[in-house]
C-alpha positions, -999 to 999 in steps of 0.1 A, spaced: -392 -12 562 -411 18 576 -433 22 602 -465 15 583 -451 -20 565 -439 -31 601 -472 -24 615 -494 -37 585 -472 -74 593 -474 -73 630 -511 -65 621 -512 -92 598 -490 -115 615 -517 -112 645 -546 -121 625 -536 -149 610 -523 -166 639 -562 -161 654 -576 -181 622 -589 -145 604 -598 -149 569 -574 -124 552 -577 -121 513 -558 -102 490 -573 -73 473 -600 -47 484 -631 -58 498 -662 -69 474 -688 -45 472 -724 -74 469 -759 -69 463 -775 -63 499 -812 -75 507 -838 -50 486 -864 -33 510 -846 -45 541 -870 -41 570 -854 -44 604 -885 -50 620 -893 -81 605 -853 -92 610 -857 -84 648 -858 -117 673 -832 -150 676 -810 -159 653 -792 -194 654 -758 -194 638 -752 -225 614 -719 -218 594 -695 -192 598 -664 -182 587 -640 -185 614 -627 -157 635 -613 -149 669 -639 -134 686 -666 -160 687 -648 -195 705 -677 -215 711 -712 -233 701 -746 -230 701 -740 -193 690 -773 -174 688 -779 -137 679 -808 -115 695 -819 -82 675 -843 -58 693 -854 -24 690 -835 1 711 -851 31 700 -855 47 664 -832 38 644 -812 19 665 -810 -20 671 -800 -36 700 -774 -69 693 -768 -99 719 -750 -123 707 -746 -156 733 -722 -188 727 -719 -218 753 -678 -222 756 -664 -254 766 -655 -251 800 -700 -246 800 -702 -211 808 -726 -187 782 -702 -158 771 -723 -130 762 -720 -97 741 -742 -71 734 -739 -38 711 -760 -18 687 -765 -15 651 -776 14 628 -782 16 591 -752 32 574 -774 51 549 -816 51 543 -809 39 508 -794 8 518 -811 -3 548 -792 -38 551 -760 -23 550 -759 -18 592 -728 -5 616 -726 -26 644 -704 -18 678 -700 -36 706 -672 -13 726 -678 24 732 -654 44 711 -642 16 690 -653 20 653 -680 1 638 -678 -32 619 -699 -35 590 -728 -58 590 -746 -62 555 -774 -87 553 -771 -101 520 -800 -120 518 -834 -128 542 -867 -144 541 -870 -132 574 -889 -163 590 -860 -189 581 -825 -182 569 -804 -148 574 -770 -144 550 -749 -116 567 -712 -105 553 -688 -82 568 -656 -71 555 -629 -44 562 -602 -32 541 -570 -34 553 -549 -18 525 -541 -42 498 -557 -69 519 -593 -74 538 -606 -94 566 -642 -105 560 -664 -127 581 -700 -142 572 -726 -163 583 -755 -181 581 -779 -182 602 -815 -197 610 -847 -191 632 -841 -227 643 -813 -243 648 -810 -262 619 -815 -254 582 -824 -277 553 -789 -285 534 -803 -270 500 -808 -234 517 -771 -236 532 -759 -248 497 -780 -217 478 -764 -193 506 -728 -205 501 -733 -200 465 -743 -166 469 -712 -163 493 -686 -179 465 -703 -157 440 -683 -125 458 -655 -144 459 -656 -158 496 -640 -190 498 -668 -209 517 -646 -243 521 -631 -222 551 -670 -216 567 -672 -241 600 -704 -254 609 -716 -244 647 -731 -268 672 -764 -263 678 -769 -297 689 -800 -299 711 -790 -319 738 -755 -300 739 -767 -265 734 -793 -267 763 -783 -245 783 -784 -218 757 -816 -226 741 -841 -227 775 
């Protein structure tokens, strides 16, 4: 085995152990929200469902977007951990291209490569569907979030957004529901 194969196998093993969604082949190239308006997207979004991943282990998750400077969106993600503490991480997002403003790149750590954050669909007032995918040679790692302006979202809307994910090859059976119960999440939703 050469060094690249050993590295690839090691990386895949680490990702698999950490409940990442790893899929054969290259990332799909789904259509994104037409005429995306970042200013209308600002504010707080509640996570309703997501594909599992290592960097989010809590419940009651929210993402709050604010304007940091022209063309730069501030990102504040919050979650309630099992021990009752609130975990936060902040970063920034910028549009990859003015011709496709719904394809954002998000960074949380200085000098780390930005991650794709593609808004596939939103009505700005009630729901948002976000997809991220990173190619790893012959495999890819994907992330997806269904979000809402409220802690709940009608099942019909969730089904429609799940169908959008399915249409690009996402295994929606792997999506997990985020607990947004008002009593449980009271410390987060104040």
